[in-house]
N, C-alpha and C positions, 0 to 999 in steps of 0.2 A: 471396491473389492472384486477380485477376480475369482471366477468359479474354478474349482479344482476338478480335474478329470483324471483320476488315478488309472494306471495302465490296466489293472485287472477289471475295471468297469467296462472297458471296451470288449473284453472277452465275454462278459455277461450280456452286454447289449447285442453283440454278434450272435450269441446263443439264442437270445430272445427273438431276434430278427429271423433266424433260421426256423425256430419253432413256429412262428407265425406263417412264414412262407411255405413250410412243409406240413401245415396243419392236417391235410388229408392223410399223410403218412402217419402222423402222430395218432390220429383217430383210429387207424387200422390196428396199431399196437397198443391202444388204450393209454396213450401218454399225453393226452390233451391237458392234463392238470399242470404240466410243466409250463404252460403259457402264463397262467396267473401267478405261478410261483416265481417265474423269472421277472415278471412285472414288479412283484414285491421286492425281489432281490435288488433290482436296478434302482428302485426308488430308495430303498434302505441305504445302499452304498453311496448314492449321490448325496443324500442328506447327511450321512455319516461323515462324508469327506468335506462337507462345506458347513461345518458347525458355526463358523463365524457369522454366516448369514442369519442364523437363528438366535444368536447371542448365547450359545451354549459353550461351556468350557470342556465338557466331556461328552462322548458319544454313547455312554452306557444305555441311556434311555431308548434310543432308536434301535440298538441291537438287542436289547431285552424284549422290546416289542416285536422285533423280527422273529425271535425264537418262538414266541407265543403264537404269532399269526402264521408263520410258515409251517409249523409242526403239523397241523391237521391236513394241510395241502400235500405235504410230502408223504404223510402216513396214508392218505387216500391213494396217492400215486402208486405206492408200493402194493396196496391191496389190488389195484388193477393189474399189476404184473404177476400176482400170485393166483393160483387156481384153487380158491377156497370153496368148500361146500357152504350152503346157506347157514348151517349151524356154526361152522367155524368163523364165518363172517361176523356173526352176532358176537362171538367171543372176542374177535379181533377188534371190532369197533367199541366193545365194552371196555377193553383194556385201553384203547386209544382215548376214550372219554375220561377215564380215571387219570391218565397221564396229563391230559389237557387241564383238568381241575388242579392237579399239582402245579403245573406251570403257572397258572393264574394265581394260585395261592402264594407261590414263591415270589411272583412279580409284585403282588400287592401287600403281602404280609411278612414274608421271610427275608430274603436278601434285598428285595425292593428295587427301586429304580435308581438309587444313588450309587450303587455299585454294580459290577457286571454279574449277572445271574449265572454263576458257574455251575450250580446244582442243575439248573435247567439245561444248560449246554451239555454237560456230561451225560445226563439221562437221555436226551434226544439223540446225541451222537451214538451212544451205545445201542439204542434201538435201531437207528438207521444202518449201523454196521451189521447188526444181527439180521435185519431184513434183507440187506444186500447179499449176505452169505446164503440165506435161504433161497433167494431168487437164483443165484448162481448155481447152487446145488440142484435146484429144480431144472435148470437148463441142461446141466451135465447128465442128469438122469434121463432126459428126453432123447431117445434114439434119433429123432428127426433133426435135432439141433446139434448133437455131439460133433458131427463132422464139419459143421459150419458155425460153431459157437462164436467165433470172432466176427462174424457177419451179422450177428443178432444185436439189435439196439439195446436190449436189456443188459447184455454183457458189459457194454461200454458205460452205461449209466451206473450199474451197480459196482463195477470195478473202480470207476472214478469216485463214486460215493464212499467206497471202502477206503481208498487211499486218503481222501479228504478227511473222513471221519477219524481215522487213526491219527493222522497228523494233527488235526485240530484238538483232539483229546490231549495229546502230548503237549501242545503249545498253550492253548487257552485254558485247559484244565489246571495248568500251573500259573495262570495269569497273575493271580494275587501274589504268589511267591516271587514271580519275576519282577513285579512292581515294587514289592516291599524290599527286595534285595538289590533293586536298581540294576538288573541284569540287562545290559545293552550291547548292541553291535553297531558300530559306526554312529553312535549317538542316539540310536532308536532302540526301544525295547525289542527283545528277541522276537516276540510274536508278530511285531509289525514288519519284521524282515522276512519271516517265514510264511505268513499267511497269504500274501499275494501269490507266491508260487503254488501253494496248495489250491488256491482259488482258480488259478489258470488251468491246472490239471483237471479240476472238477468240470469247469465249463467247456473246456476243450473236449472232454469225454462226452458231455451232453450234446455238443454241437455235432460231433461225429455220429452219435446215435440218431440224431434228427435227420442227418443226411442219409443214413442207412434206411430209415423209415421211408424217406422220399424215393430212394433208389428201388426199394421193394415195390412201391406203387408203380413206378415206371416199368419194371420188369414184368409186372402182372398184366400190363396192357396188351 
C-alpha cells in the first residue's frame, strides 16, 4: 500500500517548517503556539489521508479528535494576539473552558465519533471568525499599525482564518446534507473539492505571516 500525500499537506508542512525556522520572529509576536498547532494539523491530515493503513473506512474519528485538540491551542494563540486586561483574560479563559467541555461532551456523548461532529465544527469556526474580526479591528484602531497594516503578521493570520472559517462553515456545516443528497462534483463530494483550496489559502496566509515575523527580526538588527 502506497502512502498518500495530498497537495494541501505540502502547504501545511511548508508552513510548519517556516514556523520552526522563524521561531525567534514568532516569539516576538507571541505566535509560538502555531508550532504545536501545525504539528497537530500535519499529523491529522497525514493520518486522515491514509486511512487504509489503520483499517478505517471513514476519517470522522481523526478529524473529530483534531477539533477537540486544536481548539485550546488556537484559542490560546488568539489570546496572545489580543491585549486583554487580567480580568478580561479570566473571563476569556472561562468561556474557553466551557466551550472545551462542550466539545468533549459532543465527542463522547452527543454526535460521537461515528459521525462528523458538525456542532463542534460550527461552534469553533464561529468563535475563530469572531476573534479574527476582533484582532483585525484592534489593528485598524492602532495608529501605529494603520499605515502598515498589510505588513503585520496578525493581519495575514486573521484574514486567512476569516476566509477559511467562512468557507468551512458553508461547506462542512452542510456536510450531512451534502452526503445525504449525494451532492458531488467530478465523482467526489462537494466539500472534498472545495476544502483543499480553502486549506491552501489558510496555510499560505500563515506562511507569509511567519515570514513577516522573521523580516521584522532582521530589520531590528
